[in-house]
N, C-alpha and C positions, 0 to 999 in steps of 0.2 A: 262072653267071658273074655276079659282082657288079660294081657300079660304084664307082669311086674318087671319093667325094664329099668331097674335102678342101676345107675352107673355113677362112679365118682367123677366129678368134673371140677374144673377150675378155669377161669378165663379173665381176660382184661380187654378193655377198649382204649384206644389211643385216638384222640381227635386233635388235629391242628388244621383249622379251616383252610381249604375246602376238602380235606382228606380225613377219612375215618377208617381205622384198621381195628378189626376185632379178631382176637385169637383165643381159642378154647382147646383145652386138653380133656379128652374123655377116655376113661379106663374101661375096657370091655364093652365097647359100643355095640349094641344089638345082640349081646350074648344070649338073652332069653329068647329072642325071635329067630336068630340064625344059627345058634349053637356055635360050633367051632369052625365055621366057614372062613373066618379071618384068622384062625389059629386059636389055640387054647387060651391065650392071653393077648388081648388086643389093646394097643395103646395108640390112640388117634390124636392128631393135631390138626385142627381145622381153622382156617383163616379166611377172612373176607376183607376186601379192599373196596371202599366206596369213595367215589369222587363226585362232589356236588357241582355240576356244571352251572347251576343257576346262582351260585353264591357270588356276590360282588363285594369287594372291599369298600367300606365306607370311607369317604374322604377325598 
């Protein structure tokens, strides 16, 4: 039996070669699984930064 882990989310990605940045907001992350471990109301901001070392500018 699985858990219903529905959370409100919103995010965006920004790409300017060779860099990509992803940012996401999650409201009440893991509340069904962990309860109030992170507080009764959890607001999370998660970001990733990716640099593509293999990318070469043409020209």
